[in-house]
N, C-alpha and C positions, 0 to 999 in steps of 0.2 A: 623275742626281741629282734627287730630287723637289724640287718647289717648296714652301717652307714655307707653312703656312696663315696667312691674315691674322691670326687670333686669336693666333698664336704670335710674331708679329713684335714685337720690343721697342719701347717707347716711350722716346724719349730726348730730352734737352734740345737745342734747336737754338741755333746761334750765327750770327754774321754770316757765317761761311763758308757757310752754307746760303741765303744771300740769293737767289742765282739759282734754286735749287731752289724756294724759296717763291714767287718770281715766276712760275716755270714752272707751279706748281700753280694760282695765281690765273688764269693764262691758260687752262689746261686747263679750268677751270670757267666760262669765258666772262667772267671779271672782268678789269679792266685789270691790268697787271703791278704797278704801283704800287711800284716798287722804292725810291723815296724814302721812302715811308711804311713799308715792311717794314724798311728799314735802321733807322729811328727806333725801331720797336717791338722789334726784335731787340736793340738796344743799351740802350734805356731800361727794358726789362722782361725777361721770360722767355718762352720759346716752347718748345712741345713738338711732336714729330713722329714719324712712323713711316717708316722708309725702305722703299722698294720694292726688292726684290731685282733687279728689272730696270732700276733706275736711277731717280733722282728721289725724290719723296715720295709715300707713300700718302695721308698726312693731316698736317695741321698746325694749330696755333692759337697765339695769343699771350695772355700774361697780364701785366697791368701792375698792380703793387702800390702802394698809398698808405698813408702813415703812417710811424711809426718803423721804421727798418731792422730787419728780423728779426721785427718785431711788427706786421705790416700791419693796418690797421683796415678796409680795403676793397681788393678786387682786381676788375679789369675784364677779362673774357674777350673776345677778338675774333679775327677772321680764321679762323674755324672752317671748314676746307675738307677735302674728301675728293675724291681724284682721280675723274674720271668713270668710269674703267674699274673702280673699286673701290666705286662708290656702292651704296647700299641693301644693304649687307652687315653693318651694325652697327659699322662702323669709327668713325664720328663719335660714336656712343654710348659706345664703349669709351674713346676719347680724352677725352671730356668727363668721364666717371666718374673716370678717372685724375686729371685736373686738379682736380676737386671734392675728391677724396679727398686729394690732395697739399696742398691749401690748408687742410684741416682746418676749424677753426671760423671762419675769416676770411669775413666777409660778401662776397658776390659780386654783380656786376652785368654785364649784357650788353645789346646791341641786337640784337633777333631780327627776322629777315625772316619773312614769313608761312610760308615753306617751312621754316625751322629751328625755329619756335616749338613745334610739337608735341614735338619731342625734348627741348627745355629744359623744357617742362611735365612731361614724363615723369620728368625728373631732379629735380623739385621746385622749379624757378624759377616765380615768379609775376610776372604783368604788373603793373607799378606806374605805368607812364606810357607816353607815345608821343612820338616825334620825327618831324617831317616834313622829308624831304630836298627842298631846292629848288635850282634851278640856272638860270643864265641871264646875260646881259649886263645889268648894272645900268644903268638909264637915268635920270640925274638930271632933276629937273623944276623945280628952284629952290625946293622946299618942304622941303629937307633940314634937319634941326635945326641950330641955330646953337651947339650945345655945342662948345666948342673942343677939338680934338684935335691931337696932335703925334707925331712919331716918338719911340719910347722910347729912352732912353739907358741906359748902364750904371749911372748913379746911380739910375734908376728901379726896379732890380731888387728891392731890399729892399721897396719899397712894393707892387710887383706881387705879390710873394710873400705879404705880409701880407693883402692883399685876397683873393687867390686861396684861401688856406687858410680864411679866414673864410667865403667864399661856397661853396667846394667842400665844406668840412667835414672836410678831411683834408689833411695836408701832402703836397704833390706837388712839392717842390723839385727832385727829380732830373728831373722832366719840364719844368717851367717854365724852368729854367736852360738847357735845351737849345734853347728857342725861338729865340733869336737866330741860331743856326747853321742851324736847321731851316726857319724861315720866311723868306720874301722881305720881309715887312713885319711890324713889331710896333709897334703904336700905343697911346697911352694918352690918356685924358681926365682932366682934373684941375680941381679947384676949390679955391681958397685954398691952393694948394701941396700939396693932398692928392689922390692918385690915386683917382678914383671909378669907373674902368672901364679895361679894356684888351682888345685883340683882336689876333690874328695872322692872316695870310693866307700859307698855305704852298702850294707848287706840287705838283700831283698830275695827271700826264699833261697834258692840255690846259687844265686849270682851275686856279684858285686856290681852295683851300678855306679858309673863314673859320672859325677856331676856334683856341683858345678864344674865346668872346665872353662876357665877364664885365662887368656894368655896373650902376650904382646904380638905373637905371630904363630904361624903354623908349626915351625920347628920347636918352639917352646911348648905348644900344645902336645906335639908328638912326645917330647921328653917327659912331660908330666904323666901322660897316659902310660907310656912304657914303664915309668917308675912305679906307678900303682900296680900295674900287671905283674911286675917282678916280685911283688910282696903278697900275692894271694894265689891260691891253687884253684879258686873258683873261676868259672867263665865270666867275662866282662859283659856288661850291657850298657849301651849309652845311646842317646838321641842327638845326632849331629845335624846342625843346620846344613841343608843341601848345598848352600853356596860355598861351603868349605870343601870343595871337590877334592883338593889334594889330600886333606886329612881322611876323608872317606875312602879314597883309593888306597891310602897307606894302611888303614886298619884292616881293609879287606885283603891286602897282601900279607898281613900278619895274622890271619886266621879268623877274623870276624866276618860274619855273613849278614846280609840284609834280611830283616824280618818283615818290615812294613815301612811305609811312608805316610806320615800324618800331616794334615794341614794345620799350619799356624794361623789362627784367626784373630781378629781384633774387632772391637766395637767402640766407637767414639773416637778412634784415632786411625790414621792411614797406615802407620808403621810403628813398631815398638821404639821406645826411646833407647838412648844409649848407642853403642858402637858394635854392630853385628860382627864386624871384622875381627874382634877380640873375644866375642862370646861364642864359644864353640858348642857347648852343650849345657842344658839346664840342670839344675839340681834334680828335678823330676818334671815331667811333662805336666803333672798335675798342679805344679806351683809356678810354672813359667821360668 
């Protein structure tokens, strides 16, 4: 029996049953397995993939939609992967075109590595920003901001959701309500009984990823980040909008180092909605 051509293999929706195959695909490309993150993305959003007749996946990607159910106003594409043995054969382009077509007129965003950026540009995505990935053990020096923070409670959820939609520019209740189970820490900053910032730290392999990081100003963002760092022995990792120069300089002064800078790209819009001035880091670059 002849082996079907890659171009004829169907693209299908992936589910949580595909978790191991998705993690295997990450590992195949030299990425960490990130099963905790894959599980979150597969349940909070949609994913698409192509089955390999020989077992596993040829390719996969995730899509996280925001806004009213059935009428999203923004969708984030992430985890775009093609197995090494099938690389450079147009599979990623085919999968991306399928996703773009499936989302119709919905504006799109993604974080692109230098390697992936040419493909996305070919598909019509434009670079509208950059995010710098930093990692390391946070070293306090006594100069951390005095903005008070505390662990979030169930009573804080409504306030967190209001702040998040205002800053992010779209309703992402289905994402934020999953944070207490997904993250090891969820903390808030408040003033006069009103939440002015929140941040989470979630486990990813040997690190804690800080995100989302939403705050009224840089001092509040610093306080939230420092409070998360004080409660973990793991190195921190986060992706900070490069326009937040003060925060980036501060985390580097406190032990974190730059790993890479990725392009923030959009399709169908010229810039992301919401207020970037208060949006310091995403939940994960895969979900915007």
